[in-house]
N, C-alpha and C positions, 0 to 999 in steps of 0.2 A: 089195451096198450098201457104200459106202466107210466105213472105220472112223471112228467119232466124227462121222459126218454124220447129221443128222436125217433121218428117213424122208420128211418132207414139208416144204414151205415154211411158215414161221411166218406167221400172218395177223393177229397183234396180241397183245394182252394176254390172259392167262387170268384169268377173273373168279373172285371168291371162291365164287360159286355153283357154277361148274364144278369147282373144287377140292373143295368139300364134297360134291358129288354124284358124285365119281369112284368107280368100282368098286374102285379100288386103295386099301386101307386105309392104306398108307404115304403116299400122296398126301394123303389126308384128314388124317392125323396131322401131316403137315408144316405145315399151316396153324396148328394149335394149337402146334406147336413154335416156329414163328416168333413167335407171339403171346407165348409165355413168354420167348423170347430178348429180344424188344423190351422187355418189362416188366423183365427182369433188368438190361438196359442202363440203363433209366430209374432203377431203384433204385440202381444203382452210381453213376450221375451225381449223384443226390441225396446219397448217403453221402459222396462225395468233393467235393461242392460244385463240380461240373463242369457246364458248360452242356449242355443236351440239344439235339442237333441233329436237326431233323426238317423235313418239308416241309409247308407250309401254302399252300393255293391255288396249288400248283405252284412255290413259291419255297422255297429253303432258308432256314430261320430258326434262330437260336440262342436257346433259352429258358434263362435262368439257373435253376439248381436252386431258388433261393429263390422263384422265381415259378411253380414247377410247380403246376398245378391239376388235371391229368387223371391217370387211373390206367390 
């Protein structure tokens, strides 16, 4: 196998269910690590009064920190 080449062709996105049901505990843990990192980014944006950039319905949107309503 060529170095850094995936063993098989990708067929699409990995679902949250597939990640959480992985037999590899590092893969499962990565989901929760990404959740914590996302929340830390939101918290920092609020503290610094910086817009939160996210995707809503497939479009990139900027939410001012003063309008943040989700956690």
